[in-house]
C-alpha positions in Angstrom: -0.1 -0.1 0.0 1.4 3.2 -1.1 0.8 6.6 0.6 -1.0 9.0 -1.7 0.6 12.3 -2.2 -0.9 15.2 -0.2 -3.0 17.4 -2.1 -2.0 21.0 -2.5 -4.0 23.8 -3.7 -2.9 25.2 -6.9 -0.8 28.3 -6.8 -2.8 31.1 -8.5 -1.2 32.6 -11.6 0.5 35.9 -11.0 -1.1 38.8 -13.0 0.6 39.8 -16.2 2.3 43.4 -16.3 -0.5 44.5 -18.6 -3.1 43.3 -16.0 -1.4 45.1 -13.3 -1.4 48.3 -15.4 -5.1 47.8 -16.3 -5.9 47.6 -12.8 -4.2 50.8 -11.8 -5.8 52.6 -14.7 -9.2 51.1 -13.8 -9.0 52.5 -10.1 -7.2 55.7 -10.7 -9.8 56.8 -13.4 -12.7 55.0 -11.9 -16.0 57.1 -12.6 -16.3 57.9 -8.9 -12.8 59.6 -8.9 -13.6 61.6 -11.8 -16.9 62.8 -10.5 -15.3 63.9 -7.2 -12.6 66.1 -9.2 -14.6 67.4 -12.2 -17.2 69.4 -10.1 -14.4 71.1 -8.5 -12.7 72.1 -11.8 -16.1 73.4 -13.0 -16.8 75.5 -9.6 -13.4 76.9 -10.0 -14.2 78.1 -13.6 -17.5 79.4 -12.3 -16.3 81.2 -9.3 -12.5 81.8 -9.1 -12.7 81.5 -5.4 -11.6 78.8 -3.2 -14.5 78.9 -0.8 -17.3 78.7 -3.2 -15.3 76.3 -5.4 -15.2 73.7 -2.5 -18.6 74.6 -1.5 -20.4 74.0 -4.8 -18.0 71.5 -6.0 -18.4 69.2 -3.1 -22.0 69.4 -3.1 -22.0 68.1 -6.5 -19.2 65.5 -5.6 -21.0 64.4 -2.7 -24.5 63.8 -4.2 -23.2 62.5 -7.7 -20.2 60.4 -6.4 -19.4 60.0 -2.8 -22.7 59.1 -1.3 -23.7 56.8 -4.3 -20.4 55.1 -4.1 -21.1 54.5 -0.3 -24.1 52.5 -1.4 -22.0 50.6 -4.1 -19.3 49.6 -1.5 -21.9 48.7 1.0 -23.6 46.4 -1.6 -20.2 44.9 -2.6 -19.5 44.3 1.0 -22.7 42.6 1.9 -22.6 40.5 -1.2 -25.4 42.3 -3.2 -23.1 42.6 -6.2 -19.8 41.2 -7.1 -17.5 44.2 -6.4 -17.5 48.0 -6.1 -17.2 47.9 -10.1 -20.6 46.1 -10.3 -19.0 43.9 -13.1 -22.4 41.8 -13.3 -24.9 43.6 -15.3 -27.8 42.3 -13.6 -26.6 43.9 -10.5 -26.3 47.4 -11.9 -30.0 48.3 -11.5 -29.8 49.5 -7.7 -26.6 51.4 -8.3 -27.9 53.3 -11.1 -31.1 54.1 -9.4 -29.0 55.4 -6.3 -26.9 57.3 -8.7 -29.9 59.0 -10.3 -32.0 59.6 -7.3 -29.1 61.3 -5.3 -27.9 63.3 -8.4 -31.3 64.7 -8.7 -31.5 65.6 -4.9 -28.0 67.3 -5.8 -29.5 69.0 -8.7 -32.5 70.3 -6.7 -30.0 71.7 -4.0 -28.1 73.5 -6.5 -31.2 75.2 -7.9 -32.6 76.0 -4.6 -29.2 77.5 -3.3 -28.6 79.6 -6.4 -25.8 77.9 -7.6 -23.7 79.1 -10.8 -25.3 78.0 -13.9 -22.0 76.0 -14.9 -22.6 73.8 -11.9 -26.3 73.3 -12.7 -25.4 72.6 -16.4 -22.8 69.9 -15.2 -25.2 68.3 -13.1 -28.0 68.1 -15.8 -25.4 66.7 -18.2 -24.2 64.0 -15.7 -27.9 63.0 -15.0 -28.6 62.8 -18.6 -25.6 60.5 -19.1 -26.8 58.3 -16.4 -30.2 57.8 -17.8 -28.8 57.0 -21.3 -26.4 54.7 -20.0 -28.6 53.1 -17.5 -31.1 52.5 -20.1 -28.4 50.7 -22.3 -27.4 48.7 -19.4 -30.7 47.0 -19.2 -29.7 44.8 -22.0 -26.2 45.6 -22.8 -23.1 46.4 -20.3 -22.0 49.6 -21.6 -18.7 51.0 -20.1 -19.3 53.5 -17.5 -15.6 54.2 -17.1 -15.3 55.1 -20.7 -18.4 57.2 -20.6 -17.5 59.2 -17.6 -13.8 59.8 -18.7 -14.9 60.8 -22.1 -17.6 63.2 -21.1 -15.2 64.8 -18.4 -12.6 65.6 -21.3 -15.2 67.3 -23.4 -16.5 69.2 -20.5 -12.9 70.4 -19.7 -12.3 71.2 -23.4 -15.4 73.4 -23.4 -14.5 75.1 -20.0 -11.0 75.7 -20.3 -9.4 75.1 -23.9 -9.7 72.6 -26.7 -6.3 71.4 -25.9 -7.7 69.4 -23.2 -9.2 67.0 -26.0 -5.7 65.6 -26.0 -6.8 63.9 -22.7 -8.8 61.4 -24.9 -5.5 59.5 -25.0 -6.4 58.8 -21.3 -9.9 57.9 -22.3 -8.4 55.4 -24.7 -6.0 53.8 -22.0 -9.0 53.5 -19.6 -11.0 51.9 -22.2 -8.1 49.6 -22.9 -7.9 48.6 -19.4 -11.5 47.6 -19.0 -11.3 45.3 -22.1 -7.8 44.0 -20.7 -9.5 42.8 -17.6 -12.4 41.4 -19.5 -14.9 43.5 -17.7 -16.1 44.8 -21.0 -15.9 44.2 -24.9 -14.2 46.6 -27.1 -17.6 47.4 -28.4 -18.7 48.3 -24.9 -16.0 50.6 -24.1 -15.9 52.3 -27.6 -19.7 52.9 -27.3 -19.5 54.1 -23.7 -16.8 56.7 -24.9 -19.0 57.9 -27.8 -21.8 58.3 -25.5 -20.1 60.1 -22.6 -18.7 62.6 -25.2 -22.0 63.0 -27.2 -24.5 63.1 -24.3 -22.6 64.3 -21.2 -20.1 66.6 -22.9 -22.3 67.6 -25.9 -25.3 68.5 -23.6 -22.9 70.6 -21.3 -21.6 72.4 -24.4 -25.1 73.1 -25.6 -26.3 74.3 -22.1 -23.3 76.7 -21.5 
């Protein structure tokens, strides 16, 4: 009788350099990060003063990013969806509803307190993008990373200088990262980038 060799757990494969780079891009340029910073950039252009920039900008950041992200992180930790990126399309309904409701509350507060029009226009553009991407997500997992990043680039170009359109290279890198991690297909990141630029960026440009 021979002794059976002890079973050992397989050693997980180490992520490739491309995968590590893709994860960094995915986290650094996550939608919630961009939506924290973009309102501050818009508020600065609208007020050119530190206090109002922080006040108005953080109001939009809180209602359109920080509070909804809290809901998403809570759902991920309690197992309601797979991660804070909500990779499973079926799990995106509640996060989208939370985003839209809190963003609408933020928009109401901006109007009620007499915020500069640029901040109101930004919130309207972001909410419109949410409705479009949320509607698409019902049947197809369009990339929010790509949509938010491309919309932000167009908004910066409208507000500050067309040279900011060069940041579309960052959008391309973020889109690559989502496909590299197999969270989206090339088609989903491409459509996301187009929707973000046309709906979010285009509506903002039309409003201002």
